[in-house]
C-alpha positions in Angstrom: 0.0 0.0 0.0 2.8 2.4 0.9 4.4 1.7 -2.5 1.1 2.5 -4.3 0.7 5.7 -2.4 4.2 6.8 -3.3 3.7 5.9 -6.9 0.4 8.0 -7.0 2.3 10.9 -5.5 4.9 10.5 -8.3 2.2 10.5 -10.9 0.8 13.7 -9.5 4.2 15.3 -9.8 4.5 14.3 -13.4 1.0 15.7 -14.0 2.1 19.1 -12.7 5.1 19.2 -15.1 3.2 17.9 -18.0 2.3 21.4 -19.4 5.9 22.3 -19.4 6.9 19.0 -21.1 4.2 19.5 -23.8 5.3 23.1 -24.3 8.9 22.2 -24.5 8.3 19.6 -27.3 5.9 21.9 -29.3 7.7 25.3 -28.9 11.4 24.3 -28.4 12.3 20.7 -29.5 10.2 20.7 -32.7 11.4 24.1 -34.0 15.0 23.1 -33.3 14.7 19.8 -35.2 12.7 21.4 -38.0 15.3 24.2 -38.5 18.0 21.5 -38.9 15.8 19.9 -41.6 15.1 23.2 -43.4 18.8 24.2 -43.4 19.3 21.6 -46.2 16.4 22.9 -48.3 15.5 25.9 -50.4 12.2 26.9 -48.9 9.6 28.9 -50.8 6.2 29.9 -49.4 3.4 30.0 -52.0 -0.3 30.1 -52.1 -0.3 26.3 -52.3 1.8 26.0 -49.1 5.5 25.5 -48.3 7.6 24.2 -51.2 11.0 22.7 -50.4 13.8 21.7 -52.7 16.7 19.6 -51.4 20.0 21.6 -51.9 22.4 19.6 -49.7 25.0 22.0 -48.2 24.4 24.9 -50.6 22.9 27.1 -47.9 26.0 26.7 -45.7 28.3 27.2 -48.7 26.5 30.4 -49.6 27.0 31.7 -46.0 30.8 31.3 -46.2 31.4 32.1 -49.9 28.6 34.4 -51.1 27.2 36.3 -48.1 30.0 38.8 -47.3 27.6 40.8 -45.2 27.0 37.9 -42.8 30.7 37.2 -42.4 31.4 40.9 -41.7 28.6 41.0 -39.0 29.9 37.8 -37.4 33.4 39.3 -37.2 32.0 42.6 -35.7 29.9 40.7 -33.2 32.8 38.4 -32.2 35.1 41.4 -31.5 32.3 43.1 -29.5 31.5 40.0 -27.4 35.1 39.5 -26.4 35.2 43.1 -25.3 31.7 43.4 -23.8 31.5 40.2 -21.8 34.7 40.8 -19.6 33.7 44.4 -19.1 30.2 43.5 -18.0 31.4 40.9 -15.6 34.1 43.1 -14.1 31.7 46.0 -13.8 29.1 43.8 -12.1 31.7 42.5 -9.7 32.8 46.0 -8.7 29.2 47.2 -8.2 28.3 44.0 -6.3 31.2 44.6 -3.9 30.1 48.2 -3.3 26.5 47.2 -2.8 27.5 44.5 -0.4 28.9 47.1 2.0 26.9 48.3 5.0 25.6 51.6 3.4 22.4 53.5 3.6 19.6 52.8 1.1 21.4 49.7 0.0 18.2 48.0 -1.1 17.2 51.1 -3.2 20.5 51.1 -5.0 20.2 47.4 -5.7 16.8 48.0 -7.2 18.1 50.8 -9.4 20.8 48.6 -10.9 18.4 45.7 -11.5 15.5 47.8 -12.9 16.9 48.0 -16.5 16.8 44.2 -16.7 13.0 44.5 -16.4 12.2 47.6 -18.4 15.1 48.0 -20.9 15.0 44.8 -22.8 14.1 43.7 -26.3 12.4 46.3 -28.5 12.4 48.8 -25.6 16.2 48.9 -25.6 16.3 49.1 -29.3 13.9 52.1 -29.2 15.9 53.8 -26.5 19.1 53.4 -28.4 17.4 54.8 -31.6 16.5 57.9 -29.7 20.1 58.3 -28.4 19.1 57.9 -24.7 21.9 55.3 -24.1 24.7 57.7 -25.2 26.4 60.4 -23.2 27.1 63.5 -25.4 29.7 64.9 -23.1 31.7 61.7 -23.3 32.1 62.0 -27.1 33.4 65.5 -26.7 35.9 64.6 -24.1 39.7 64.7 -24.6 40.1 60.9 -24.0 37.4 60.0 -26.6 38.9 62.3 -29.3 42.4 61.0 -28.5 41.2 57.4 -29.0 39.6 58.4 -32.4 42.8 60.1 -33.5 44.9 57.0 -32.6 42.5 54.3 -33.8 45.5 52.2 -35.0 46.5 51.7 -31.3 45.3 48.2 -30.2 43.5 49.6 -27.1 41.8 52.4 -28.9 38.8 50.3 -30.2 38.3 49.0 -26.6 38.3 52.5 -25.1 35.9 53.8 -27.8 33.6 50.9 -27.2 33.5 51.5 -23.5 32.8 55.2 -23.9 30.1 54.6 -26.5 28.3 51.9 -24.6 28.8 52.8 -20.9 25.1 53.0 -20.1 24.3 49.8 -22.1 27.1 47.9 -20.2 25.5 49.1 -16.9 22.0 48.0 -18.0 23.3 44.6 -19.0 24.9 43.9 -15.6 21.8 43.7 -13.4 21.5 39.9 -13.1 25.3 39.5 -12.8 25.3 41.9 -9.9 22.7 39.9 -8.0 24.6 36.7 -8.6 27.8 38.2 -7.2 26.0 39.7 -4.2 24.5 36.3 -3.4 27.9 34.8 -3.6 29.5 37.5 -1.4 26.9 37.1 1.3 27.6 33.4 1.5 31.3 33.8 2.3 32.6 32.9 5.7 33.3 36.1 7.7 35.8 34.2 9.8 38.1 33.9 6.9 38.1 37.7 6.6 38.6 38.1 10.4 41.6 35.7 10.3 43.2 37.6 7.4 42.8 40.9 9.2 44.4 39.5 12.3 47.3 38.3 10.2 47.8 41.8 9.0 46.5 41.4 5.4 45.5 44.6 3.6 42.1 45.1 1.9 43.8 44.6 -1.5 45.4 41.3 -0.3 42.1 40.1 1.1 40.3 40.7 -2.2 43.0 38.9 -4.3 43.6 36.0 -1.9 40.1 35.3 -0.4 37.3 37.1 -2.2 38.3 36.6 -5.9 39.2 32.9 -5.6 35.9 32.2 -3.8 34.0 33.9 -6.7 35.5 31.9 -9.5 32.5 29.6 -9.9 30.1 32.6 -10.0 32.5 34.4 -12.5 32.2 31.3 -14.7 28.4 31.3 -14.4 28.2 35.1 -15.2 30.5 34.7 -18.2 28.2 32.0 -19.6 25.1 34.0 -18.9 26.4 37.2 -20.3 27.6 35.5 -23.5 24.2 33.9 -24.1 22.4 37.1 -23.2 24.5 39.3 -25.5 24.2 36.7 -28.3 20.4 36.9 -28.4 20.2 40.7 -27.7 18.4 43.0 -30.1 21.7 44.9 -30.5 23.2 41.9 -32.2 23.7 42.6 -36.0 23.9 38.8 -36.7 20.4 38.3 -35.4 19.1 41.1 -37.5 20.8 39.6 -40.6 19.2 36.2 -40.0 15.7 37.8 -39.6 16.1 39.9 -42.8 17.1 36.8 -44.8 14.2 34.8 -43.4 11.7 36.9 -45.2 13.6 37.3 -48.5 12.2 35.4 -51.5 15.7 34.5 -52.8 16.8 33.1 -49.4 13.9 32.3 -47.2 13.6 30.0 -44.2 16.1 27.4 -45.5 19.0 29.8 -45.7 18.2 31.6 -42.5 18.0 28.2 -40.7 21.5 27.5 -42.0 22.7 30.9 -40.8 21.2 30.2 -37.4 23.1 26.9 -37.0 26.4 28.5 -38.1 25.8 31.2 -35.6 25.0 28.6 -32.9 28.3 26.8 -33.6 30.2 30.1 -33.4 28.6 31.0 -30.0 29.4 27.5 -28.8 33.1 28.0 -29.7 33.2 31.4 -28.0 31.7 29.8 -24.8 34.3 27.0 -24.9 37.1 29.6 -25.3 35.9 31.7 -22.4 35.3 28.6 -20.2 38.9 27.4 -21.0 40.3 30.8 -20.0 38.4 30.8 -16.7 39.4 27.2 -15.9 43.1 28.1 -16.7 43.2 31.0 -14.3 41.3 28.9 -11.7 43.9 26.1 -11.8 46.7 28.7 -11.8 45.4 30.1 -8.6 
């Protein structure tokens, strides 16, 4: 009898997650599998329905040999993501450490930094950027910005220009990462800090020897999250290129599906590179 009761409880649990399972197969699993199928076809939508012609790997060949615009946008995006992701994670870590201090209105400031995650996402962010709200006019008139423009051949100049052009966007993209870091900081053992202070360690030494090594798992999580978030952002030119090709008569769903899977492989490689870098420094420490 006890076994039957336990089995009935298990069945009730499966019943509760059944809507999610059904939704996953209909809205996630099926589109993924279908997009793989379409990537090997030339798809044309007519009044008689969807017409498909098997073209083997022609869609993928077209992306690498005939679509120069796609390759340029992928290159621009790759450079941006290797600049933006470390900046967002570092910025989130600094803000999290500041907000973890015992200061007045701490909850208010945490809300302020997290608010853009709720209101400035998707089309809202694109609209705000189109109106110039995310730019700071005084920054572009500053001496540092003009010096970076005049010395654009210097390898750090593009990084500096990107930071100054996207300061507000970087702050808006760091809300979730700040919360993750704050949660990790609050879980740290205060006795470790007390022992370090008794031994005469400075604040800088405590950060490098205790705080930062303890945050490596969360740094890894935030790098993965930020990369994925930035990859599907409305600011991504590659996403726009895929959408535009999806509705073109000469390319259509087949070619855009191939572009999507090429983009997926690129993002996966970027994630592997970033994960390898984090693991390397983690082992080194």
